[in-house]
All heavy atoms as an XYZ file, in Angstrom:
636
protein
N      34.983     37.674    106.345
C      35.613     36.518    105.759
C      37.046     36.817    105.331
O      37.919     35.989    105.494
C      34.757     36.051    104.571
C      35.239     34.785    103.965
S      35.004     33.445    105.116
C      34.940     32.104    104.061
N      37.243     38.044    104.740
C      38.581     38.436    104.305
C      39.527     38.523    105.501
O      40.683     38.159    105.399
C      38.551     39.757    103.552
C      37.923     39.665    102.194
C      37.952     41.000    101.517
C      37.270     40.914    100.167
N      37.288     42.174     99.468
N      39.007     38.989    106.614
C      39.831     39.108    107.826
C      40.231     37.717    108.308
O      41.378     37.491    108.695
C      39.073     39.885    108.930
C      38.884     41.341    108.493
C      39.820     39.814    110.240
C      38.058     42.170    109.437
N      39.332     36.768    108.241
C      39.624     35.394    108.650
C      40.701     34.775    107.762
O      41.624     34.129    108.250
C      38.345     34.556    108.619
C      38.471     33.129    109.114
C      38.917     33.105    110.559
C      37.152     32.398    108.957
N      40.596     34.983    106.465
C      41.611     34.464    105.539
C      42.959     35.135    105.775
O      44.008     34.487    105.703
C      41.163     34.657    104.092
C      40.012     33.783    103.626
C      39.593     34.171    102.221
C      40.415     32.320    103.671
N      42.932     36.437    106.028
C      44.166     37.161    106.296
C      44.829     36.648    107.564
O      46.032     36.411    107.608
C      43.884     38.675    106.397
C      45.084     39.569    106.668
C      46.096     39.455    105.534
C      44.643     41.009    106.840
N      44.065     36.407    108.606
C      44.591     35.872    109.872
C      45.157     34.468    109.675
O      46.217     34.128    110.200
C      43.506     35.842    110.941
S      43.050     37.471    111.546
N      44.457     33.663    108.869
C      44.945     32.305    108.598
C      46.255     32.352    107.827
O      47.191     31.593    108.102
C      43.897     31.519    107.828
N      46.366     33.251    106.861
C      47.592     33.379    106.066
C      48.753     33.833    106.946
O      49.875     33.321    106.836
C      47.372     34.350    104.912
N      48.500     34.767    107.818
C      49.546     35.254    108.724
C      49.974     34.142    109.681
O      51.158     33.922    109.915
C      49.060     36.503    109.497
C      48.902     37.682    108.536
C      50.030     36.844    110.619
C      48.233     38.896    109.153
N      49.007     33.419    110.199
C      49.311     32.326    111.134
C      50.122     31.242    110.443
O      51.094     30.713    110.996
C      48.029     31.754    111.714
N      49.745     30.880    109.235
C      50.461     29.834    108.508
C      51.861     30.265    108.107
O      52.796     29.470    108.106
C      49.665     29.388    107.280
C      48.390     28.605    107.578
C      47.650     28.320    106.287
C      48.713     27.322    108.306
N      52.022     31.534    107.742
C      53.360     31.995    107.364
C      54.285     31.997    108.580
O      55.473     31.747    108.466
C      53.287     33.386    106.737
O      52.888     34.337    107.709
N      53.724     32.241    109.756
C      54.525     32.190    110.976
C      54.933     30.776    111.323
O      56.009     30.536    111.858
N      54.106     29.800    111.001
C      54.413     28.399    111.292
C      55.557     27.878    110.439
O      56.250     26.957    110.821
C      53.180     27.517    111.068
S      51.873     27.819    112.275
N      55.710     28.473    109.267
C      56.762     28.001    108.369
C      58.135     28.133    109.008
O      59.005     27.293    108.813
C      56.703     28.766    107.055
N      58.323     29.178    109.791
C      59.634     29.353    110.416
C      59.873     28.316    111.508
O      61.010     27.974    111.807
C      59.764     30.766    110.983
O      58.827     30.942    112.025
N      58.800     27.778    112.097
C      58.952     26.768    113.133
C      59.206     25.382    112.553
O      59.660     24.490    113.221
C      57.722     26.734    114.041
C      57.546     27.967    114.852
C      56.470     28.809    114.652
C      58.473     28.296    115.824
C      56.311     29.947    115.411
C      58.321     29.441    116.586
C      57.245     30.263    116.377
N      58.871     25.191    111.284
C      59.046     23.892    110.662
C      60.449     23.678    110.100
O      60.785     22.603    109.662
C      58.027     23.691    109.527
C      56.634     23.502    110.089
O      56.495     23.027    111.203
N      55.628     23.888    109.336
N      61.247     24.695    110.092
C      62.614     24.546    109.572
C      63.433     23.715    110.536
O      63.356     23.867    111.743
C      63.265     25.904    109.384
C      62.602     26.705    108.300
C      63.304     27.992    108.077
N      62.510     28.801    107.152
C      62.794     30.036    106.846
N      63.835     30.629    107.388
N      62.033     30.697    106.013
N      64.216     22.857    109.974
C      65.071     22.001    110.791
C      66.468     22.597    110.835
O      67.048     22.902    109.794
C      65.139     20.583    110.208
C      63.821     19.898    110.187
N      63.242     19.386    111.322
C      62.951     19.663    109.179
C      62.081     18.858    111.010
N      61.875     19.003    109.713
N      66.967     22.767    112.020
C      68.346     23.230    112.129
C      69.233     22.015    112.349
O      68.908     21.118    113.119
C      68.504     24.216    113.282
O      68.152     23.601    114.493
N      70.311     21.972    111.646
C      71.247     20.856    111.733
C      72.435     21.302    112.561
O      73.105     22.278    112.239
C      71.711     20.405    110.330
C      72.708     19.285    110.434
C      70.514     19.997    109.499
N      72.661     20.578    113.634
C      73.803     20.889    114.488
C      75.045     20.208    113.935
O      74.958     19.124    113.355
C      73.535     20.401    115.912
C      72.341     21.033    116.620
C      72.119     20.352    117.968
C      72.558     22.513    116.808
N      76.188     20.819    114.120
C      77.410     20.169    113.639
C      77.653     18.877    114.420
O      77.290     18.779    115.596
C      78.507     21.196    113.923
C      77.941     22.098    114.960
C      76.450     22.076    114.773
N      78.237     17.888    113.779
C      78.478     16.622    114.478
C      79.474     16.809    115.624
O      80.381     17.631    115.553
C      79.055     15.710    113.402
C      79.584     16.631    112.364
C      78.751     17.872    112.424
N      79.253     16.054    116.655
C      80.151     16.088    117.806
C      81.087     14.893    117.680
O      80.643     13.756    117.535
C      79.359     15.999    119.132
C      80.296     15.947    120.315
C      78.410     17.167    119.242
N      82.360     15.162    117.703
C      83.335     14.087    117.601
C      83.633     13.560    118.999
O      84.111     14.298    119.852
C      84.644     14.594    116.960
O      84.328     15.174    115.702
C      85.627     13.473    116.778
N      83.308     12.314    119.202
C      83.588     11.692    120.495
C      85.044     11.280    120.544
O      85.627     10.891    119.534
C      82.689     10.485    120.695
N      85.608     11.368    121.697
C      87.013     10.998    121.864
C      87.118      9.915    122.924
O      86.421      9.941    123.919
C      87.830     12.213    122.269
C      87.766     13.330    121.246
C      89.016     14.152    121.275
C      88.899     15.335    120.351
N      89.311     15.108    119.036
N      87.999      8.987    122.679
C      88.273      7.940    123.663
C      89.324      8.496    124.620
O      90.357      9.003    124.185
C      88.773      6.661    122.979
C      87.656      6.083    122.096
C      89.230      5.639    124.004
C      88.058      4.890    121.283
N      89.060      8.421    125.924
C      90.020      8.952    126.889
C      91.407      8.316    126.737
O      91.533      7.126    126.477
C      89.416      8.587    128.244
C      87.975      8.344    127.975
C      87.885      7.844    126.570
N      92.410      9.135    126.885
C      93.793      8.662    126.766
C      94.100      7.573    127.792
O      94.873      6.662    127.516
C      94.757      9.851    126.941
C      96.179      9.556    126.540
C      96.320      9.231    125.064
O      95.598      9.740    124.223
N      97.249      8.367    124.744
N      93.458      7.637    128.953
C      93.716      6.642    129.998
C      93.348      5.235    129.539
O      93.932      4.255    130.009
C      92.949      6.992    131.274
O      91.555      6.997    131.014
N      92.370      5.125    128.614
C      91.993      3.805    128.120
C      92.975      3.281    127.080
O      92.981      2.101    126.776
C      90.587      3.843    127.512
C      89.445      4.164    128.460
C      88.125      4.118    127.705
C      89.417      3.204    129.630
N      93.781      4.164    126.521
C      94.714      3.781    125.469
C      96.096      3.388    126.004
O      96.964      3.008    125.235
C      94.882      4.931    124.481
C      93.591      5.318    123.784
C      93.853      6.503    122.877
C      92.592      7.059    122.284
N      92.858      8.240    121.451
N      96.285      3.483    127.299
C      97.589      3.151    127.884
C      97.896      1.672    127.707
O      97.008      0.826    127.792
C      97.612      3.473    129.376
C      97.545      4.936    129.688
C      97.490      5.172    131.196
O      97.537      4.241    131.978
N      97.390      6.422    131.578
N      99.154      1.398    127.493
C      99.590      0.007    127.382
C      99.492     -0.669    128.751
O      99.580     -0.016    129.793
C     101.026     -0.046    126.880
N      99.305     -1.971    128.715
C      99.256     -2.727    129.965
C     100.656     -2.791    130.577
O     101.660     -2.816    129.862
C      98.747     -4.141    129.707
S      97.027     -4.163    129.178
N     100.676     -2.825    131.892
C     101.946     -2.945    132.599
C     102.548     -4.326    132.325
O     101.815     -5.303    132.131
C     101.735     -2.745    134.094
N     103.836     -4.377    132.303
C     104.508     -5.661    132.100
C     104.424     -6.533    133.344
O     103.904     -6.129    134.380
N     104.931     -7.729    133.196
C     104.925     -8.639    134.342
C     105.930     -8.171    135.384
O     106.856     -7.422    135.090
C     105.237    -10.090    133.899
C     104.149    -10.601    132.984
C     106.586    -10.171    133.222
N     105.746     -8.629    136.584
C     106.621     -8.259    137.686
C     108.005     -8.881    137.466
O     108.122    -10.038    137.057
C     106.022     -8.757    139.026
C     106.977     -8.524    140.177
C     104.698     -8.077    139.294
N     109.016     -8.081    137.729
C     110.389     -8.597    137.632
C     110.659     -9.500    138.841
O     110.436     -9.103    139.986
C     111.382     -7.449    137.590
N     111.098    -10.692    138.560
C     111.384    -11.647    139.637
C     112.890    -11.660    139.873
O     113.672    -11.874    138.936
C     110.892    -13.057    139.262
C     109.369    -13.014    139.050
C     111.270    -14.075    140.338
C     108.781    -14.311    138.545
N     113.291    -11.429    141.105
C     114.728    -11.442    141.410
C     115.341    -12.826    141.145
O     114.660    -13.843    141.241
C     114.795    -11.115    142.907
C     113.431    -10.708    143.312
C     112.485    -11.165    142.272
N     116.599    -12.824    140.778
C     117.290    -14.092    140.507
C     117.879    -14.643    141.800
O     119.102    -14.686    141.979
C     118.354    -13.875    139.443
C     117.749    -13.508    138.112
C     118.714    -13.710    136.971
O     119.619    -14.562    137.058
O     118.546    -12.990    135.979
N     117.005    -15.035    142.648
C     117.373    -15.657    143.922
C     116.173    -16.419    144.429
O     115.080    -16.290    143.899
C     117.820    -14.614    144.943
C     116.746    -13.586    145.267
C     117.213    -12.609    146.344
N     116.261    -11.528    146.518
C     115.139    -11.593    147.199
N     114.784    -12.715    147.791
N     114.346    -10.540    147.314
N     116.362    -17.198    145.435
C     115.232    -17.894    146.048
C     114.330    -16.869    146.730
O     114.807    -15.926    147.370
C     115.725    -18.921    147.077
C     116.427    -20.105    146.436
O     116.221    -20.321    145.223
O     117.171    -20.815    147.135
N     113.042    -17.055    146.566
C     112.071    -16.133    147.149
C     111.371    -16.780    148.328
O     111.165    -17.996    148.358
C     111.016    -15.744    146.103
C     111.521    -15.075    144.825
C     110.372    -14.897    143.833
C     112.163    -13.743    145.125
N     110.992    -15.938    149.250
C     110.211    -16.442    150.379
C     108.765    -16.612    149.922
O     108.357    -16.072    148.886
C     110.255    -15.454    151.561
O     109.584    -14.257    151.171
C     111.685    -15.130    151.984
N     107.996    -17.337    150.709
C     106.579    -17.491    150.383
C     105.874    -16.136    150.364
O     105.001    -15.894    149.535
C     105.908    -18.434    151.377
C     106.283    -19.884    151.179
C     105.572    -20.809    152.159
O     104.506    -20.402    152.710
O     106.050    -21.924    152.352
N     106.252    -15.259    151.252
C     105.660    -13.921    151.313
C     105.967    -13.120    150.053
O     105.092    -12.427    149.516
N     107.206    -13.205    149.575
C     107.584    -12.498    148.344
C     106.823    -13.059    147.140
O     106.353    -12.307    146.284
C     109.090    -12.616    148.104
C     109.927    -11.796    149.069
C     111.418    -12.066    148.895
O     111.806    -13.246    148.720
O     112.182    -11.083    148.925
N     106.714    -14.380    147.099
C     105.982    -15.020    145.993
C     104.526    -14.548    145.996
O     103.988    -14.169    144.956
C     106.059    -16.564    146.097
C     107.492    -17.028    145.853
C     105.095    -17.222    145.120
C     107.735    -18.497    146.170
N     103.911    -14.550    147.165
C     102.511    -14.128    147.276
C     102.357    -12.660    146.882
O     101.414    -12.294    146.159
C     102.004    -14.357    148.694
N     103.280    -11.804    147.315
C     103.213    -10.368    147.001
C     103.386    -10.138    145.498
O     102.622     -9.382    144.885
C     104.281     -9.609    147.781
C     104.232     -8.097    147.592
C     105.330     -7.383    148.371
N     106.665     -7.876    148.083
C     107.377     -7.554    146.996
N     106.865     -6.764    146.081
N     108.599     -8.020    146.820
N     104.366    -10.800    144.886
C     104.600    -10.626    143.448
C     103.435    -11.179    142.622
O     103.027    -10.585    141.627
C     105.917    -11.292    143.039
C     107.191    -10.647    143.618
C     108.412    -11.490    143.302
C     107.349     -9.229    143.092
N     102.905    -12.327    143.049
C     101.759    -12.922    142.358
C     100.563    -11.972    142.436
O      99.881    -11.732    141.437
C     101.420    -14.274    143.000
C     100.195    -14.908    142.430
C     100.108    -15.648    141.287
C      98.869    -14.845    142.970
N      98.810    -16.058    141.090
C      98.025    -15.571    142.111
C      98.322    -14.258    144.105
C      96.670    -15.718    142.354
C      96.968    -14.396    144.333
C      96.152    -15.128    143.457
N     100.313    -11.405    143.618
C      99.194    -10.481    143.808
C      99.371     -9.228    142.954
O      98.405     -8.724    142.360
C      99.049    -10.110    145.282
N     100.606     -8.748    142.861
C     100.879     -7.560    142.046
C     100.595     -7.860    140.570
O      99.997     -7.049    139.870
C     102.322     -7.117    142.247
C     102.651     -5.802    141.592
C     104.053     -5.343    141.956
C     104.370     -4.023    141.287
N     105.720     -3.558    141.585
N     101.014     -9.025    140.097
C     100.746     -9.423    138.717
C      99.239     -9.546    138.463
O      98.726     -9.089    137.440
C     101.408    -10.767    138.395
C     102.743    -10.607    137.690
O     103.048     -9.508    137.206
O     103.475    -11.613    137.616
N      98.518    -10.187    139.371
C      97.075    -10.378    139.206
C      96.340     -9.040    139.206
O      95.434     -8.823    138.412
C      96.522    -11.280    140.318
C      97.046    -12.696    140.313
C      96.712    -13.442    139.058
N      95.272    -13.571    138.921
C      94.664    -14.086    137.870
N      95.358    -14.530    136.854
N      93.358    -14.159    137.812
N      96.752     -8.133    140.086
C      96.130     -6.812    140.142
C      96.374     -6.064    138.840
O      95.454     -5.450    138.273
C      96.673     -6.003    141.336
O      96.399     -6.722    142.541
C      96.047     -4.627    141.412
N      97.588     -6.123    138.345
C      97.927     -5.466    137.086
C      97.111     -6.042    135.931
O      96.612     -5.310    135.079
C      99.424     -5.624    136.817
O      99.763     -5.061    135.578
N      96.962     -7.352    135.909
C      96.172     -8.012    134.873
C      94.705     -7.584    134.954
O      94.065     -7.311    133.923
C      96.293     -9.531    135.006
C      95.492    -10.368    134.016
C      95.940    -10.108    132.585
C      95.617    -11.843    134.358
N      94.156     -7.497    136.139
C      92.771     -7.086    136.324
C      92.553     -5.653    135.843
O      91.577     -5.367    135.127
C      92.359     -7.211    137.789
C      90.957     -6.736    138.142
C      89.908     -7.576    137.417
C      90.743     -6.783    139.640
N      93.451     -4.756    136.202
C      93.355     -3.354    135.772
C      93.407     -3.267    134.256
O      92.611     -2.561    133.622
C      94.470     -2.510    136.425
C      94.209     -2.360    137.922
C      94.584     -1.141    135.759
C      95.384     -1.794    138.698
N      94.302     -4.012    133.646
C      94.424     -4.003    132.194
C      93.171     -4.567    131.535
O      92.680     -4.023    130.540
C      95.661     -4.801    131.772
S      95.926     -4.780    130.000
N      92.635     -5.649    132.075
C      91.429     -6.254    131.503
C      90.246     -5.295    131.591
O      89.462     -5.182    130.641
C      91.110     -7.562    132.223
N      90.105     -4.587    132.691
C      89.009     -3.619    132.832
C      89.184     -2.461    131.850
O      88.219     -2.006    131.240
C      88.951     -3.092    134.264
C      88.380     -4.092    135.231
C      88.286     -3.527    136.616
N      87.703     -4.496    137.519
C      87.761     -4.415    138.826
N      88.370     -3.396    139.400
N      87.207     -5.339    139.584
N      90.416     -1.979    131.715
C      90.688     -0.879    130.791
C      90.407     -1.324    129.351
O      89.807     -0.604    128.564
C      92.123     -0.390    130.956
C      92.402      0.882    130.183
C      93.741      1.517    130.512
N      94.835      0.606    130.393
C      95.668      0.303    131.375
N      95.535      0.837    132.568
N      96.665     -0.547    131.177
N      90.813     -2.536    129.017
C      90.573     -3.057    127.675
C      89.066     -3.209    127.423
O      88.583     -2.889    126.338
C      91.274     -4.403    127.479
C      91.024     -5.009    126.134
N      91.558     -4.497    124.982
C      90.262     -6.059    125.765
C      91.148     -5.216    123.957
N      90.359     -6.169    124.403
N      88.343     -3.664    128.424
C      86.896     -3.788    128.298
C      86.239     -2.440    128.061
O      85.330     -2.310    127.235
N      86.698     -1.421    128.791
C      86.148     -0.068    128.625
C      86.492      0.479    127.241
O      85.671      1.140    126.600
C      86.681      0.853    129.717
N      87.694      0.208    126.772
C      88.107      0.658    125.445
C      87.264     -0.021    124.368
O      86.798      0.617    123.418
C      89.587      0.365    125.216
C      90.164      0.736    123.854
C      89.995      2.213    123.570
C      91.630      0.341    123.777
N      87.027     -1.309    124.523
C      86.203     -2.046    123.571
C      84.779     -1.490    123.541
O      84.192     -1.302    122.475
C      86.176     -3.543    123.938
O      87.516     -4.029    123.930
C      85.336     -4.347    122.980
N      84.235     -1.199    124.703
C      82.877     -0.650    124.785
C      82.824      0.736    124.147
O      81.896      1.040    123.384
C      82.437     -0.580    126.251
C      81.009     -0.156    126.423
C      80.585     -0.256    127.869
C      79.133      0.117    128.030
N      78.688     -0.003    129.417
N      83.821      1.578    124.414
C      83.859      2.911    123.835
C      83.962      2.840    122.309
O      83.262      3.564    121.596
C      85.032      3.709    124.400
N      84.796      1.953    121.812
C      84.938      1.788    120.359
C      83.631      1.306    119.746
O      83.238      1.761    118.672
C      86.086      0.841    120.043
N      82.948      0.400    120.408
C      81.672     -0.111    119.892
C      80.627      0.996    119.821
O      79.863      1.077    118.858
C      81.157     -1.239    120.771
O      82.003     -2.354    120.704
N      80.595      1.849    120.831
C      79.639      2.957    120.837
C      79.953      3.918    119.692
O      79.066      4.360    118.963
C      79.664      3.696    122.195
C      78.909      5.014    122.124
C      79.092      2.812    123.288
N      81.228      4.222    119.501
C      81.613      5.142    118.432
C      81.323      4.556    117.052
O      81.005      5.275    116.119
C      83.101      5.493    118.534
C      83.481      6.357    119.736
C      84.984      6.556    119.793
C      82.775      7.694    119.666
N      81.428      3.244    116.937
C      81.170      2.599    115.653
C      79.690      2.320    115.452
O      79.291      1.847    114.392
C      81.958      1.277    115.576
C      83.455      1.490    115.531
C      84.246      0.207    115.681
O      83.653     -0.842    116.018
O      85.461      0.238    115.480
N      78.894      2.579    116.473
C      77.454      2.384    116.367
C      77.025      0.933    116.393
O      76.035      0.567    115.796
N      77.762      0.112    117.079
C      77.436     -1.327    117.137
C      76.765     -1.657    118.441
O      76.923     -1.150    119.449
C      78.699     -2.160    116.975
C      79.285     -2.023    115.595
C      80.506     -2.880    115.439
C      81.078     -2.757    114.046
N      82.249     -3.553    113.858
């Protein structure tokens, strides 16, 4: 019986070390610098009459720039929400 109690005491004392909780240091998340870039400005329009092709090209460049900025802003908003725990 004494041997059984001794074995139980040894087993339980060994379990105590497994029950300790280790706390890891917090990890600081960072928002990528690419998401923090300012949006590109509007396309400079020459002070002259433009051809239909030039108008279409400049309009497309503006729309593409706007789309890239909107996606980047969306990603930044999502990253901020995750960091804030929302």
